[in-house]
N, C-alpha and C positions, 0 to 999 in steps of 0.2 A: 505494500498500503506507502510506502514513502518515496517505491524510488518512485510508481507513479505518479505518485503527485509532484517529483520534483522536474518535469520534463513540465509542468505543465505554469510552476513558477516562473519558469525559464522561457516561456516562452508568450505567455500573455502577455506581460506587459511590452515585449516590444513591438504583437500586432494589437497592440490597442496604438503605442503611438504614430504604427501603420495609419490605423482605420484613419484613426482625428488630421494626423496630415493630406488622407485622400479625400476626407470632407472637406477642408478648402478648396483645395484644387476644386473641388466639384464645386460649392459657392461660388467659387471667384472666377472659372468658366460659366457654370448659367445666368452672373451679373458682366459681363465684359459690357455690360449695356445700359444698363442700368443706367449710370450717371445719364447723361441723358433725355433716357427717359425723365426718370424725375425733374431735373430742370422745369421740362415739357411741362408737364402736369402739374408744376406749383404755379407753370408761371398761367398756364388754362382756369385753373381753381380760385387762383389767392386774386387776380387781375392781375400781377406784376406784371414787368415786362424785361425782357434778358437785355444783359449791355452787353457791347458791340466791345471785346479790348479790338 
């Protein structure tokens, strides 16, 4: 029983770290164009205008 638990203790923390990094990467991929969408949404719904740099 102890030997079986040892490999789980060695495998789970790196797996959790990799899963967390994968979630961050997926979130960044899915939100790559959200900034322009959010600026337009706020401008339309608040009556504000975008500044031209």
